[in-house]
C-alpha positions in Angstrom: 105.9 104.2 97.7 103.8 107.2 96.8 100.9 107.9 99.0 97.7 109.1 97.3 94.6 110.3 99.0 91.5 109.4 97.0 87.9 110.7 97.2 85.1 109.8 95.0 81.5 110.8 94.5 78.8 108.6 93.0 75.5 108.8 91.1 73.7 107.0 93.9 74.3 106.1 97.6 77.4 104.0 98.0 75.3 100.9 99.0 73.1 101.1 95.9 73.6 98.6 93.0 72.9 101.6 90.8 75.9 103.6 91.9 78.4 104.8 89.3 81.5 106.9 89.5 80.6 110.6 89.1 83.9 112.2 89.9 87.3 111.4 91.5 89.8 113.6 93.3 93.3 112.6 94.2 96.1 114.3 96.2 99.5 113.4 97.3 101.6 114.7 100.3 103.8 116.8 98.1 100.9 119.1 97.0 99.9 117.6 93.7 96.2 117.2 93.0 94.0 115.9 90.3 90.2 115.8 89.9 88.1 114.7 87.0 84.5 114.2 86.1 83.3 111.0 84.5 81.3 112.0 81.3 80.2 108.4 80.9 78.3 108.1 84.2 75.0 106.3 84.4 72.1 107.6 86.6 69.2 105.3 87.6 65.9 107.3 87.5 65.4 106.9 91.2 68.6 108.8 91.9 68.3 111.7 89.5 67.7 114.3 92.2 70.6 113.0 94.3 72.9 113.3 91.2 71.5 116.7 90.2 72.5 118.1 93.6 76.1 116.8 93.1 76.3 118.1 89.5 75.5 121.6 90.7 78.8 121.6 92.6 81.0 120.9 89.5 82.7 124.0 88.2 84.0 124.5 84.7 87.6 124.0 85.9 87.0 120.3 86.6 88.1 118.3 83.5 85.2 116.4 82.0 86.6 113.1 80.6 85.3 109.8 79.2 85.8 106.9 81.6 88.7 105.7 79.5 90.4 109.1 79.5 89.7 109.5 83.2 91.3 106.1 83.8 94.4 107.2 81.8 94.7 110.4 83.8 94.4 108.7 87.1 97.1 106.1 86.1 99.4 108.9 85.1 98.8 110.9 88.3 99.3 107.9 90.5 102.4 106.5 88.9 104.1 103.2 89.5 104.0 102.3 93.2 101.0 103.6 95.2 99.5 103.3 98.7 95.9 104.7 98.9 94.4 106.7 101.7 90.7 107.9 102.1 88.4 109.3 104.7 86.4 106.5 106.1 83.5 107.5 108.4 83.0 105.8 111.7 80.1 103.4 111.9 78.3 105.9 114.1 78.7 108.8 111.7 77.8 106.5 108.7 74.6 105.3 110.5 73.5 108.9 111.2 74.2 110.0 107.6 72.7 106.9 105.9 69.6 106.7 108.1 69.5 102.9 107.6 68.6 101.7 111.1 69.4 98.1 112.1 70.9 97.3 108.7 73.5 100.1 108.9 76.3 97.9 110.3 76.2 95.3 107.5 75.8 98.0 104.8 78.8 99.9 106.4 81.0 96.8 106.1 80.1 96.4 102.4 80.8 100.1 101.4 83.1 101.6 104.1 85.9 101.5 101.5 83.8 102.8 98.6 86.5 105.1 97.4 88.9 102.2 96.6 85.9 100.2 95.2 85.1 103.1 92.8 88.8 103.5 91.9 89.1 99.8 91.2 86.0 99.9 89.0 87.7 102.7 86.9 91.2 101.1 86.6 91.2 97.8 84.8 93.5 96.0 84.8 94.7 97.0 88.3 98.5 97.6 88.4 100.2 94.9 90.5 102.4 97.6 92.2 99.3 99.4 93.6 97.9 98.4 97.0 94.4 96.9 96.7 93.1 98.3 100.0 92.8 101.8 101.4 94.3 103.3 104.6 91.9 105.2 106.9 92.6 108.9 107.3 89.9 109.3 109.9 91.3 106.5 112.1 94.9 107.8 111.6 93.9 111.3 112.6 92.2 110.0 115.8 95.3 107.9 116.6 97.6 110.8 116.0 95.4 113.2 118.1 95.1 115.6 115.1 92.5 118.3 115.1 90.6 118.2 111.8 91.2 121.1 109.5 88.3 123.5 108.9 86.3 122.7 105.8 85.8 125.3 103.1 82.3 126.5 102.1 82.6 124.5 98.9 84.0 121.4 100.7 82.0 119.0 98.5 83.8 120.2 95.4 86.3 117.5 94.3 89.3 119.8 94.3 88.4 121.2 97.8 88.0 117.6 99.0 91.4 116.7 97.6 93.1 119.7 99.3 91.3 119.1 102.6 92.4 115.4 102.6 95.9 116.4 101.7 96.1 118.9 104.5 94.8 116.3 107.0 97.3 113.7 105.7 100.2 116.1 106.2 99.0 117.0 109.7 98.8 113.3 110.6 102.4 112.7 109.4 103.7 115.8 111.1 102.1 114.7 114.4 103.5 111.1 114.0 107.0 112.6 113.3 106.8 114.6 116.6 106.0 111.5 118.6 
């Protein structure tokens, strides 16, 4: 089974009903990466500034594709049998980032796996040979005792995110192999 690390960015906060997929980045343990920008994204007026900040990160090398073309490219990259991995923040770090107060725990439970939620909204129908859940890179790194790789200056760029996630995934599996 091929292991794919997935990262997504959205047009609104992950708990918003107005969120839409803005871009996706994928990586596998062998070094292959893919990232793509969703040309068909929808932005609610209340999130225009949020989205503007993210759009400033996108460089010309990121393919700009319709939702249908992006779905096709993701299917092609992933292949037949896939297990998905993503960075899932801890409740503590999510609460600090989201600034939601008492409601943070319930919001966290709804959107902690936002990357697979966004991927599933892009890929329809979902292939039966793909897992429907996501494995947690953050928890796996903690369990393996891995030191997180340093983030690049442009760490929010989809390709930089994919490469960082890939590097972390490989460190986790190297550490597990040494145990």
